[in-house]
TITIKOL-818381 format. One record per residue (C-alpha): x, y, z; residue number from 0. Coordinates in pm, 1 decimal, m for minus. Example, Ala and Ser with C-alpha at 12.3 -4.5 7.8 and 13.67 -1.06 7.14 Angstrom:
# residues 2
         u         v         w  resi
    1230.0    m450.0     780.0     0
    1367.0    m106.0     714.0     1
//
This chain:
# residues 307
         u         v         w  resi
   22957.5   m2684.7    2277.4     0
   22968.4   m3060.5    2401.8     1
   22936.8   m2911.4    2726.0     2
   22644.1   m2706.4    2629.1     3
   22466.9   m2997.5    2476.9     4
   22509.8   m3195.1    2744.1     5
   22397.1   m2936.1    3001.0     6
   22070.4   m2895.5    2787.3     7
   22050.5   m3282.9    2792.6     8
   22098.4   m3327.1    3188.6     9
   21828.1   m3031.5    3205.8    10
   21576.5   m3163.9    2968.6    11
   21615.3   m3535.0    3216.0    12
   21584.7   m3371.7    3521.3    13
   21331.2   m3108.0    3461.7    14
   21021.0   m3349.2    3510.6    15
   21156.3   m3475.6    3834.4    16
   21223.0   m3141.6    3959.3    17
   20822.5   m3033.5    3876.3    18
   20724.2   m3327.5    4084.4    19
   20990.1   m3226.5    4368.3    20
   20819.6   m2852.3    4339.2    21
   20485.3   m2979.3    4349.1    22
   20239.9   m2880.2    4681.2    23
   20222.2   m3198.1    4934.1    24
   19926.7   m3283.0    5131.3    25
   20049.7   m3044.4    5437.1    26
   19925.2   m3040.5    5746.1    27
   19711.9   m2701.3    5639.6    28
   19583.2   m2885.3    5390.1    29
   19473.6   m3182.7    5609.4    30
   19341.3   m2928.8    5880.2    31
   19098.2   m2859.4    5584.5    32
   19032.2   m3200.3    5459.9    33
   18682.6   m3308.4    5470.0    34
   18679.5   m3644.4    5728.1    35
   18971.1   m3756.9    5906.6    36
   19305.8   m3962.1    5918.7    37
   19424.4   m4283.7    6060.3    38
   19788.0   m4341.4    6127.0    39
   19869.9   m4694.1    5925.8    40
   20172.6   m4839.3    5868.0    41
   20274.6   m4751.0    5592.7    42
   20167.5   m4341.7    5623.8    43
   19829.9   m4186.8    5656.8    44
   19497.6   m4270.1    5516.4    45
   19186.7   m4007.1    5481.1    46
   18888.6   m4147.5    5536.1    47
   18482.3   m4040.8    5582.9    48
   18219.6   m4200.9    5746.9    49
   17845.5   m4112.6    5652.5    50
   17497.7   m4267.1    5784.5    51
   17348.9   m4418.8    6093.7    52
   17576.1   m4560.4    6309.1    53
   17508.4   m4894.3    6397.7    54
   17446.3   m4952.5    6033.2    55
   17588.0   m5235.7    5810.3    56
   17915.2   m5095.6    5693.6    57
   17949.8   m5048.2    5317.0    58
   18289.4   m4982.6    5181.0    59
   18329.9   m4739.4    4864.8    60
   18667.0   m4829.8    4716.6    61
   18762.2   m4550.8    4417.2    62
   18965.4   m4576.1    4106.1    63
   19306.4   m4491.0    3922.3    64
   19294.7   m4095.6    3920.4    65
   18949.8   m3990.4    4089.3    66
   18985.8   m3970.6    4469.5    67
   18713.5   m4085.5    4726.9    68
   18517.2   m3788.6    4631.6    69
   18391.0   m3967.3    4299.1    70
   18159.6   m4116.3    4540.5    71
   18014.7   m3831.7    4701.8    72
   17692.9   m3815.2    4502.4    73
   17618.1   m4209.2    4594.1    74
   17703.1   m4177.2    4962.7    75
   17325.8   m4003.1    5032.1    76
   17154.2   m4320.4    4829.6    77
   17333.0   m4560.5    5026.1    78
   17340.0   m4380.9    5391.4    79
   16931.3   m4365.4    5343.1    80
   16902.3   m4752.0    5264.3    81
   17042.8   m4746.5    5649.7    82
   17369.3   m4789.2    5589.7    83
   17706.6   m4707.8    5777.8    84
   17898.7   m4580.5    5449.4    85
   18312.3   m4552.4    5493.6    86
   18459.3   m4413.3    5113.0    87
   18862.8   m4306.1    5181.7    88
   19151.4   m4230.8    4953.8    89
   19403.5   m4503.2    4833.6    90
   19770.1   m4412.7    4849.6    91
   19865.4   m4079.9    4668.1    92
   19512.6   m3987.9    4609.2    93
   19324.5   m3778.4    4757.5    94
   19460.1   m3655.6    5065.4    95
   19637.1   m3991.0    5154.8    96
   20012.5   m4005.1    5205.5    97
   20222.7   m4192.7    4886.4    98
   20460.8   m4450.8    5067.4    99
   20789.3   m4539.4    4877.8   100
   20640.9   m4857.5    4770.5   101
   20511.2   m5007.3    4479.6   102
   20155.9   m5018.4    4472.9   103
   20029.7   m5357.8    4433.0   104
   19695.0   m5555.5    4510.0   105
   19891.7   m5672.0    4808.3   106
   19959.1   m5288.3    4919.2   107
   19622.4   m5171.9    4870.4   108
   19459.2   m5477.1    5105.4   109
   19681.2   m5406.1    5336.6   110
   19562.5   m5045.4    5378.2   111
   19231.6   m5130.1    5385.4   112
   19242.5   m5397.7    5616.2   113
   19441.1   m5151.6    5858.3   114
   19207.7   m4915.5    5802.0   115
   18956.8   m5102.3    5929.6   116
   19128.4   m5235.5    6194.9   117
   19220.0   m4892.4    6337.5   118
   18836.0   m4817.6    6331.8   119
   18720.5   m5164.9    6519.9   120
   18576.5   m5282.8    6246.7   121
   18556.3   m5644.2    6297.8   122
   18189.5   m5744.7    6171.1   123
   18149.3   m5838.8    5796.5   124
   18153.3   m5569.5    5539.1   125
   18022.3   m5459.1    5226.9   126
   18245.2   m5382.5    4920.8   127
   18196.2   m5177.4    4631.1   128
   18470.0   m5081.2    4389.4   129
   18505.1   m4856.2    4098.9   130
   18773.2   m4943.1    3796.3   131
   19057.8   m5040.7    3975.9   132
   18878.0   m4991.8    4333.8   133
   18724.0   m5313.2    4175.1   134
   19030.6   m5509.4    4145.0   135
   19126.7   m5414.1    4490.0   136
   18748.8   m5512.1    4608.6   137
   18820.3   m5860.9    4429.3   138
   19166.4   m5919.7    4549.8   139
   19041.2   m5849.0    4927.6   140
   18710.8   m6067.7    4935.2   141
   18908.9   m6339.5    4706.6   142
   19133.3   m6361.2    5036.4   143
   18892.2   m6307.9    5292.7   144
   18527.4   m6400.2    5155.5   145
   18449.7   m6458.3    5489.1   146
   18476.2   m6101.6    5616.8   147
   18272.9   m5984.1    5323.3   148
   17856.9   m5993.8    5289.2   149
   17832.8   m5828.6    4917.8   150
   18022.3   m5725.9    4637.1   151
   17969.8   m5434.0    4405.9   152
   18204.6   m5337.8    4080.1   153
   18152.1   m5015.6    3950.8   154
   18277.1   m5026.0    3580.1   155
   18581.5   m5281.9    3674.5   156
   18877.9   m5345.5    3561.6   157
   18921.7   m5686.1    3648.8   158
   18842.9   m5794.1    3285.0   159
   18999.0   m5658.6    2951.8   160
   19152.7   m5366.8    3070.9   161
   19388.9   m5240.2    2798.7   162
   19555.0   m4892.1    2833.6   163
   19663.6   m4682.9    2627.8   164
   19938.0   m4685.1    2388.5   165
   20100.7   m4419.9    2590.2   166
   19987.6   m4510.9    2893.1   167
   20120.1   m4906.6    2815.4   168
   20496.4   m4683.8    2729.6   169
   20522.1   m4538.4    3035.7   170
   20416.0   m4911.0    3219.1   171
   20649.4   m5090.2    3027.7   172
   20961.4   m4904.6    2989.2   173
   21132.6   m4849.5    3350.3   174
   21315.4   m4498.5    3398.3   175
   21190.5   m4348.5    3096.3   176
   20797.4   m4412.3    3168.0   177
   20868.8   m4237.6    3508.1   178
   21021.1   m3969.6    3300.3   179
   20767.3   m3948.3    3068.9   180
   20492.6   m3980.3    3335.0   181
   20665.4   m3687.6    3530.3   182
   20682.0   m3470.8    3215.0   183
   20416.7   m3543.3    3040.0   184
   20143.3   m3796.1    3187.7   185
   20013.5   m3560.1    3445.8   186
   19971.1   m3299.7    3226.3   187
   19776.7   m3549.7    2942.9   188
   19548.7   m3651.1    3289.9   189
   19489.2   m3306.4    3332.7   190
   19381.0   m3223.8    2975.9   191
   19169.2   m3492.4    2923.2   192
   19001.0   m3413.9    3277.8   193
   18945.7   m3038.3    3165.4   194
   18819.4   m3173.5    2800.1   195
   18578.1   m3434.1    3032.8   196
   18234.3   m3291.1    2889.3   197
   18024.7   m3556.7    3124.0   198
   17781.8   m3378.6    3348.5   199
   17889.2   m3484.4    3681.9   200
   17630.3   m3492.8    3985.5   201
   17955.7   m3426.9    4242.2   202
   17943.2   m3034.3    4263.9   203
   18282.0   m2915.0    4116.0   204
   18391.7   m3236.5    4080.0   205
   18643.9   m3133.3    3795.3   206
   18819.4   m2845.8    3965.5   207
   18873.6   m3086.4    4277.1   208
   18991.0   m3376.4    4044.9   209
   19211.4   m3089.3    3853.6   210
   19375.3   m3015.7    4229.3   211
   19427.2   m3328.2    4314.1   212
   19620.7   m3415.2    3993.4   213
   19851.0   m3134.1    4059.5   214
   19956.7   m3293.3    4464.9   215
   20299.6   m3441.7    4428.9   216
   20322.6   m3782.8    4417.0   217
   19986.1   m3837.1    4215.3   218
   20113.8   m3917.8    3916.3   219
   20399.9   m4156.4    4026.8   220
   20079.5   m4323.2    4236.6   221
   19913.1   m4380.5    3890.2   222
   20173.3   m4517.1    3709.7   223
   20296.8   m4769.7    3998.4   224
   19981.8   m4847.4    4022.4   225
   19958.4   m4931.0    3600.5   226
   20257.9   m5095.7    3671.3   227
   20146.9   m5352.3    3973.6   228
   19796.7   m5362.5    4025.9   229
   19620.0   m5303.1    3641.9   230
   19885.5   m5557.6    3500.6   231
   19667.6   m5841.6    3510.9   232
   19356.3   m5964.9    3500.1   233
   19178.2   m6107.1    3843.6   234
   19038.6   m6366.4    3719.9   235
   19124.1   m6609.9    3950.8   236
   19007.3   m6407.2    4240.4   237
   18661.2   m6358.0    4051.9   238
   18641.8   m6765.3    4032.1   239
   18702.2   m6800.0    4436.6   240
   18428.0   m6556.1    4493.6   241
   18217.5   m6722.0    4301.6   242
   18306.3   m7103.6    4445.3   243
   18262.1   m6919.2    4808.1   244
   17909.7   m6770.9    4681.8   245
   17983.5   m6415.4    4791.7   246
   17662.2   m6239.9    4608.8   247
   17823.6   m5995.3    4358.5   248
   17711.8   m5704.5    4153.8   249
   17767.1   m5546.6    3850.9   250
   17691.4   m5219.2    3690.7   251
   17877.3   m5162.7    3298.0   252
   17825.0   m4855.4    3128.3   253
   17743.1   m4915.1    2754.9   254
   17932.9   m4625.7    2649.6   255
   18241.4   m4668.5    2833.9   256
   18600.6   m4662.2    2604.0   257
   18818.1   m4760.6    2912.6   258
   18649.2   m5083.0    3044.1   259
   18444.1   m5187.0    2741.5   260
   18104.5   m5344.8    2783.2   261
   18251.2   m5672.5    2641.7   262
   18413.8   m5772.1    2937.4   263
   18087.9   m5846.1    3081.6   264
   18067.9   m6178.2    2903.3   265
   18418.4   m6281.8    3050.7   266
   18281.1   m6178.2    3407.7   267
   17968.6   m6387.2    3343.8   268
   18132.0   m6689.8    3265.7   269
   18328.1   m6675.0    3577.5   270
   18042.5   m6596.4    3747.5   271
   17728.5   m6690.8    3619.1   272
   17522.5   m6584.3    3944.5   273
   17611.6   m6254.2    3933.4   274
   17367.2   m5970.0    3866.0   275
   17493.0   m5742.0    3603.1   276
   17324.0   m5405.0    3474.9   277
   17386.0   m5219.4    3177.5   278
   17347.7   m4836.0    3188.5   279
   17355.4   m4742.1    2776.4   280
   17411.9   m4426.1    2796.1   281
   17686.4   m4422.6    3044.5   282
   18006.6   m4404.6    3012.8   283
   18312.8   m4470.1    3242.3   284
   18271.9   m4236.6    3528.9   285
   17968.4   m4431.1    3673.4   286
   17991.8   m4299.9    4029.8   287
   17941.3   m3938.3    3982.1   288
   17776.9   m3913.4    3617.7   289
   17507.1   m4228.4    3737.8   290
   17475.3   m4261.1    4104.8   291
   17145.8   m4361.1    4072.3   292
   17258.6   m4700.1    3936.9   293
   17566.5   m4766.9    4173.9   294
   17235.8   m4708.2    4465.4   295
   17017.7   m4932.5    4232.0   296
   17276.0   m5247.4    4230.8   297
   17298.3   m5230.6    4592.5   298
   16926.6   m5147.4    4654.4   299
   16806.1   m5463.7    4517.9   300
   17033.6   m5684.2    4775.3   301
   16994.7   m5401.0    5114.1   302
   16722.1   m5620.7    5243.5   303
   16944.8   m5879.1    5261.7   304
   17194.3   m5696.1    5556.8   305
   16923.4   m5470.9    5717.0   306
//
């Protein structure tokens, strides 16, 4: 009986890792069907898309923790209509981009963006708009090299007061067990939340596309690694450095956001009183795909400075 109990325990321990190994990969067929193109970077292939008039000032859109770059689909036409050349891309382990076997630190994400811009030959200054965790990446990039950034847009930014729920904290703070939990229940929980989300999206087939992305290999480990290494602290130092460098900053908050509460706006204002902040009272956390016009409005107010 002991051997049977041991076998059952071993099967239970290995099942989540086996499930992850059996998930579909972003293979050559899927890449061929993907919109946009791929850039070969040091850590793997990064999926990206260009929109808007060639030769226009470049604005880079950086998505968040769980939503690939298609979260920006309803924002892109408005920015392109202002005359901007719009670049969006998938962060490591999301969408169609590869999942490198490295900790997902801000430095890793900044290197991804830096490498992508280099491969694409973008040497002039750019504007950055980051959503949720993408705001952390945008802030880290701008703080490191503010002379390369014309404007920094933060949408529901996780730079302040991001407080993971208890389940996420357990996964984040418990090595090995957290990895097992993410592969066993974490992805299933994200899938369930996506299915139950009743927010009206301006992006066609948003929920179906998100569910498909969540089921790909590497997605769960990518989310967990980002929780541990990119969303593990605040970005006060980076935002203060950006303020001292006089980089223009605009922020859009959702008044009903339960992930990043509106109270975080006060902390950001203390760090950068010059930042222009906009609150969409009826919006939750999914601003880019539920209220894309607010993101475009934020950028439209300063667009004349770059055109």
